[in-house]
C-alpha positions as CSV (number, residue, x, y, z in Angstrom):
1,M,107.6,22.5,-26.0
2,T,109.7,19.6,-24.8
3,E,111.1,18.6,-21.0
4,E,114.5,20.1,-21.8
5,T,112.7,23.4,-21.6
6,A,110.2,22.7,-18.4
7,D,113.0,21.9,-16.6
8,K,114.6,24.8,-16.7
9,A,113.1,26.9,-13.8
10,P,114.8,30.4,-13.9
11,E,117.5,31.5,-11.7
12,Q,117.1,32.6,-8.5
13,P,119.8,34.7,-6.6
14,S,120.3,32.7,-3.3
15,E,119.9,35.9,-1.3
16,Q,116.8,37.7,-2.0
17,R,116.2,41.4,-0.9
18,P,113.1,42.7,0.3
19,E,110.9,45.3,-2.2
20,Q,112.4,48.5,-0.4
21,S,109.7,50.7,-0.9
22,P,110.4,54.0,-2.8
23,D,109.8,55.9,0.2
24,A,112.6,53.8,2.5
25,I,116.4,55.7,2.9
26,P,119.0,53.6,2.5
27,P,121.0,52.8,5.9
28,V,124.3,54.8,5.3
29,R,121.9,58.1,4.8
30,R,120.4,57.4,7.4
31,R,123.2,56.9,9.3
32,I,124.9,60.1,7.8
33,L,121.6,61.8,8.6
34,R,122.0,61.3,12.1
35,N,124.9,62.3,12.9
36,L,123.8,65.5,11.2
37,F,121.5,65.9,13.7
38,L,123.4,65.3,16.2
39,A,126.3,68.0,15.2
40,F,123.2,69.7,14.9
41,C,122.2,69.4,19.1
42,L,125.0,69.2,20.0
43,F,126.1,72.7,18.4
44,T,122.8,74.9,19.4
45,G,123.1,73.3,22.3
46,T,126.9,74.8,22.8
47,V,125.4,78.3,21.4
48,F,123.0,78.8,23.8
49,A,125.1,77.8,26.6
50,A,127.3,80.0,25.6
51,L,125.0,82.8,25.7
52,S,123.3,81.7,28.5
53,W,126.8,82.7,30.8
54,Y,127.3,85.9,28.4
55,I,124.1,87.3,29.9
56,T,125.7,87.3,32.9
57,T,129.2,88.7,33.0
58,D,129.7,92.0,34.1
59,S,131.0,93.5,29.7
60,F,127.2,92.7,29.3
61,Q,124.9,94.0,31.8
62,Q,127.3,96.9,31.7
63,A,126.9,97.6,27.4
64,V,122.6,97.0,28.4
65,R,123.0,99.2,31.7
66,R,124.3,101.9,29.0
67,R,122.2,101.4,26.0
68,V,119.2,101.5,28.7
69,I,120.2,104.6,30.1
70,A,120.7,107.0,26.3
71,S,117.2,105.6,25.4
72,A,115.8,106.9,28.3
73,E,117.9,109.9,28.4
74,K,116.9,111.0,24.8
75,L,113.2,109.9,25.8
76,T,113.1,112.3,29.3
77,A,115.5,114.9,27.9
78,D,117.1,114.6,31.0
79,A,120.1,112.5,32.4
80,S,119.1,109.7,34.9
81,N,121.9,108.4,37.4
82,S,121.7,104.9,37.4
83,A,120.1,101.7,35.5
84,N,119.6,98.4,37.3
85,Y,119.2,94.8,34.5
86,T,118.6,92.2,35.9
87,P,119.4,88.7,33.3
88,S,117.3,85.9,35.4
89,R,113.8,88.5,34.9
90,S,115.4,90.2,31.9
91,A,114.0,93.7,34.5
92,C,115.7,96.9,34.2
93,A,115.0,100.1,36.4
94,L,115.7,103.5,36.2
95,T,117.2,106.3,39.6
96,R,116.4,109.3,39.0
97,A,114.9,109.4,35.9
98,T,112.4,112.8,35.8
């Protein structure tokens, strides 16, 4: 070997990237996953808020009342006169049921 071959060092790029492990997630994919997660959280919170509001409406309480009365009538073979539903406690009280 001559001096010419010994003087030639392999060329190295000016900016070397640190070696990434195969498990590392690229920054672009990480940003996309974060945005998807935030969108999912926002969607879930919106659905939960809407359901929380809906169970306090009169129409929901009347629908539950009708179903409870129908099931009580079916079980007792008698017509009960009223049912009260409390959504905050998930409680239902039947009156004049025999």
